[in-house]
C-alpha positions in Angstrom: 90.4 -13.9 137.7 93.6 -12.6 139.2 93.3 -9.2 137.6 89.8 -9.0 139.0 91.2 -9.8 142.5 94.0 -7.1 142.2 91.6 -4.5 140.9 89.2 -5.1 143.7 91.9 -5.0 146.3 93.2 -1.7 144.9 89.7 0.0 144.8 88.9 -1.2 148.3 92.2 -0.1 149.9 92.1 3.7 150.8 95.2 5.2 152.3 95.3 7.2 155.4 95.7 10.5 153.5 92.6 9.7 151.4 90.3 9.6 154.4 92.0 12.2 156.5 91.1 16.0 156.3 93.6 17.9 154.5 94.1 20.4 157.3 95.1 17.4 159.6 97.9 16.1 157.3 101.4 16.1 158.7 103.7 18.9 157.3 105.8 16.5 155.2 102.6 15.8 153.0 102.0 19.4 152.5 103.5 22.2 150.3 103.5 25.3 152.3 104.5 28.9 151.4 104.6 32.4 152.9 103.6 35.1 150.6 104.1 32.6 147.7 107.7 31.8 148.8 108.3 28.0 149.6 109.2 27.5 153.3 112.4 25.8 152.4 113.6 29.5 151.4 114.7 32.1 153.9 111.5 33.6 155.4 110.8 37.4 155.3 109.3 37.5 158.9 110.4 38.4 162.2 112.0 35.5 164.3 109.3 33.6 166.5 106.5 35.8 165.2 103.4 33.9 164.2 102.8 33.8 160.4 100.0 32.6 158.3 101.2 29.9 155.8 99.3 29.0 152.8 99.3 25.0 152.3 98.4 22.8 149.4 97.9 19.0 150.2 100.4 16.9 147.9 98.0 13.9 148.4 94.4 13.1 148.1 92.5 14.1 151.1 89.1 15.1 152.3 87.9 18.9 152.5 89.7 21.8 150.8 93.1 21.1 149.7 94.3 24.7 150.0 94.2 26.1 153.5 96.0 28.4 155.9 98.1 27.3 158.9 99.5 29.5 161.8 103.0 28.7 162.7 106.0 30.6 164.2 108.6 32.1 162.1 111.5 29.8 162.9 113.9 27.7 160.9 113.9 24.0 161.6 117.3 24.0 163.3 116.0 26.7 165.7 113.2 24.4 167.1 113.4 23.2 170.7 114.7 19.7 171.2 111.1 18.6 172.0 110.0 19.3 168.5 112.9 17.2 166.9 113.8 13.7 166.5 117.5 13.3 166.7 119.6 10.1 166.4 121.5 9.2 169.5 125.1 8.5 168.8 126.7 5.5 170.5 130.1 6.4 169.3 130.6 9.3 171.7 132.6 9.1 174.8 130.2 10.2 177.8 133.2 10.5 180.1 133.6 13.9 178.5 130.0 15.0 179.0 130.4 18.4 177.5 131.7 16.9 174.2 129.4 17.8 171.3 128.5 15.2 168.8 127.1 15.7 165.3 123.8 14.1 165.1 121.0 14.0 162.4 117.8 15.6 163.4 114.5 15.8 161.8 111.6 18.1 162.7 108.6 16.1 163.8 105.7 15.8 161.4 103.0 18.0 162.9 105.6 20.9 163.3 105.8 23.6 160.7 109.2 25.2 160.2 111.4 27.0 157.5 114.3 25.5 155.7 115.1 21.7 155.5 113.4 19.5 157.8 116.4 17.2 158.1 119.7 18.6 159.2 122.9 18.1 161.1 123.1 19.6 164.7 125.8 19.4 167.3 124.5 18.1 170.5 126.0 17.0 173.9 126.7 13.3 174.1 123.8 11.6 176.0 124.3 7.9 175.3 123.1 5.4 177.9 123.1 1.6 178.0 120.1 1.5 180.5 122.3 1.1 183.7 121.0 3.0 186.6 122.5 5.2 189.3 120.4 3.8 191.9 120.9 0.2 191.2 124.8 0.7 191.2 124.6 2.5 194.5 122.4 -0.3 196.1 124.8 -2.9 194.8 127.8 -1.0 196.0 126.3 -0.7 199.5 124.9 -4.3 199.9 127.1 -6.4 197.6 130.0 -4.3 197.1 132.4 -6.7 199.0 131.6 -9.2 196.3 132.3 -6.9 193.5 128.6 -6.8 192.3 128.8 -3.1 191.7 131.8 -3.4 189.4 130.3 -6.4 187.6 127.0 -4.4 186.9 129.1 -1.5 185.4 130.9 -4.1 183.1 134.2 -3.7 184.8 134.8 -7.5 185.1 138.3 -7.4 185.9 138.0 -5.1 188.9 135.0 -7.1 189.9 136.9 -10.4 189.9 139.7 -8.8 191.7 137.3 -7.3 194.4 135.6 -10.5 194.8 138.9 -12.5 195.3 140.1 -9.9 198.1 136.6 -9.7 199.6 136.3 -5.9 198.6 139.9 -5.3 199.7 139.0 -6.5 203.2 136.3 -4.0 203.2 138.3 -0.8 202.5 137.9 -1.0 198.6 134.2 -1.4 199.2 133.9 1.6 201.5 135.9 3.6 198.8 133.6 2.3 196.0 130.5 3.0 198.0 131.5 6.8 198.4 132.4 7.0 194.6 129.2 5.3 193.6 127.3 7.8 195.8 129.1 10.8 194.3 128.5 9.4 190.7 131.9 8.9 189.9 131.6 5.3 189.0 130.4 4.9 185.2 130.0 1.9 183.0 133.0 0.6 181.3 131.5 1.1 177.8 131.5 4.8 178.3 127.8 5.2 178.5 126.1 7.4 181.2 124.1 6.2 184.2 120.5 6.9 184.2 119.0 8.8 187.1 116.3 7.4 189.2 
């Protein structure tokens, strides 16, 4: 009886690839070549020129399993960042905004490109913990005398000292408001403030 249920479930469960047209499958489920050469090899075409790739579906799908796709002649690492999924590094120090961090990037599934789809790329540090510039500025202007802006940024020691001195009798609050408006005050964990 159990065997019958397993066979019945297996025969009824069709995967997405089996019900989708072969030409609409993502690039990682296809084996594509240019003039018979696999696209993981160096291409013999002009950079950014559109080329016709011959693709074969690696899974069961509907429609013809061999078809042509037009794609630009680019290696995956040459794609714009919009066509890549890159890991965000939380170990970089965003106080040095121009520091390059090595991140693992993967070409998005509908994008066709030459070479390896997953690779290392050096990108500027863009780590953020979700703190906003506008909130920090509003706290600095309204509750800065009580250290609310410093507490928001995670600078607890400065926040308590500012609270106990009533914002340095207003002088420290004024200086912090100018620093917050200029974008100089940043979170204590080294992350970046988000824009509005």
